[in-house]
N, C-alpha and C positions, 0 to 999 in steps of 0.2 A: 752372499751374506753381507749385510751392512754392519760394519764395525764401528761406525760413527756413534752409535748409541752407547758404546763402551768407553768413549773418549772421556766422559765425565769421571769415570773411575780413575783413569790415568791422570787426569787434571788434578784430582784430589791429592794424589801422591805428590805431584809437583808442588802444589800449594803448601802441603805439609812440610816438604823438604825446604822450600823457601823460608817458611817460618822458623824451622829448626836452624837453618844456616844464618838467618837474621839474628837469632838469639846468641850467636857466638860473637863475642866482643872483639873489635878490631882496633881499639885505641881511640876511635872516633865515637862521639856520642850519637846514639840513635835511639829513638823512643822504643823501637822493637826489642831492645835489650831488656826492658823492664815491664813493658805494657801487659804481658801475660803472666807475670809473677803472681802466684796465688797468695792472698793476704787473708788472715783470719781477723774478722772485725764484726762486732755485734753478733757473735755467735754463728756467723756464716762465713763461707769462703767466697772471696771476690777476686777478680783480676785487678791489678792496679789501675788499668784503664777504665774500670767501672767505678772507681772511687776518687779519681783525681784527673787533673789536666796535666799532661806531660809535654814539656817544651824543651827546646835546645837553645838556650840563650847565647851560648858560646860553643865553638867546635868540640871542646872536650868537657862540656858540662851538661848534665841533664837536670832539669828542675821539675819536681813532682809537687803539684799544689793540690792537696786534697780539698774536696768541697766541704768536708767536715774535718776541721783541724784536729779532732780527737783521733783521727785515723793515722796521724803522723807516726806514733810509736809502733803501731801495727805494721805500717809500711816499712819502717826502718828494720824491724825484726825480720820481716819476710825477705828483704833484700840481703841482709846478712846471712840468712839461711839458704839463699839461692846459690851459693858457691860461685858467684860471678867474680869474686875478688874485688868488689867495690866497697868503699867505705862511706856509707850514707851519713850526712850531716843535717841536723834539723836547724833551720834558720828562723824559726818562729812562723814564717809564712808557709813553709813546706819543707820538702826534703831535697837537698842538693847533693848531686853525685859528681865528683870530679874524676874523670877517667885517667888513671895512671898510665904511664907509657908501658907498652908491652916489652917484656924481656924476650930475648931470642928463645929461651927455654919455653916460655908461655906460648909464644907464637907456634912453636913446634907441637906443643900439647893441643892447641886449638886446631891446627891442621890435621892432626891425628883424629881428634874428635869429629871434625868435619868429614873426614874419610869414612868413619864409622856410620855417621848419619847418611852419607851418600850411599853406602853399601846397603843400609836398611831400606832406602828408597828403591834401589835396584832390585832388592829382594821382593818388595811390594809389587813392583812392575811385573816381575816374573810370576808371582803368585796370581795376579790378575790374568796374565797371559795363560797360565795353566787352567784357570777356571773357564776362560773363554774357549780354549782348545778342547777341554772336556765336553763343553756344551756342543761344540761343532761335531765332535765324534759321536756324541749321543744322537744328534739330529741325523747323522749319516746312518747309524744303526736303525733308526726309526724310519728311514727312507724319506725324510723331509728335505734332505740335502744330498745332491749327487756327489760322486767321488771327485769329479772335476771341481765342483763348487767347494768341496772340502779342501782341496789343495790350493785353490785360489784364496780361500779364507786363510789358510796357513801362511801363504806368502804375504798377504795383506796384513795379517796379524804381526808377522815378523817385522815388516816395515814400520808399523805403528810402534812396536816395542823399541826398535832401533831409534826412532824419532824421540821417544820419551827418555830413553837412556842418554841420548845426546843432550837433551835439555838438562838432565841431572848433572851431567859432566860439565856443561857450560856454567851452571850455577856454582858448582864446586870450584871450578877454575877461577871464576870472578871473585869468589869469597877468599880463595887462597891468595890472590893478588892483593886484595884489601889487607889481608893479615900480614903480608910481607912488606907493606909500605911503612 
């Protein structure tokens, strides 16, 4: 049985977790903190990256320059509602965010949140493993896969799951190190 066709499902979990981890603030300015915040503007919902240019002029500053200046207020409102603990300032040209230093308490909260998001990713990997394993067992019942192939698939599947769980742990560890800096 070829499990490579299922790697895309596992890759989606990793990409989603990277996005989730990237949205956790570390005290350094990154565009990933704000680019996917949902903004209500002109009767629709848009991500900030769809309404503006996001740049990092200084290590602790994010500058959001909407293509339509009337979006400034909507962007400010969305950032305040995002619970990132950021204080957006309108400077006429756009929205400026200065990253406050993280307190030890906030760092611990973010590490706990990161742990929850990592656990969600591990659960998603286990769910995919379960679906693939059910499929393998069904194929064995229908005699399209031999018992030997089933056990080889089980071993290969476990290696794949271990590989992706390790990737999740590496992303988590790297983000924890960033948070503690």
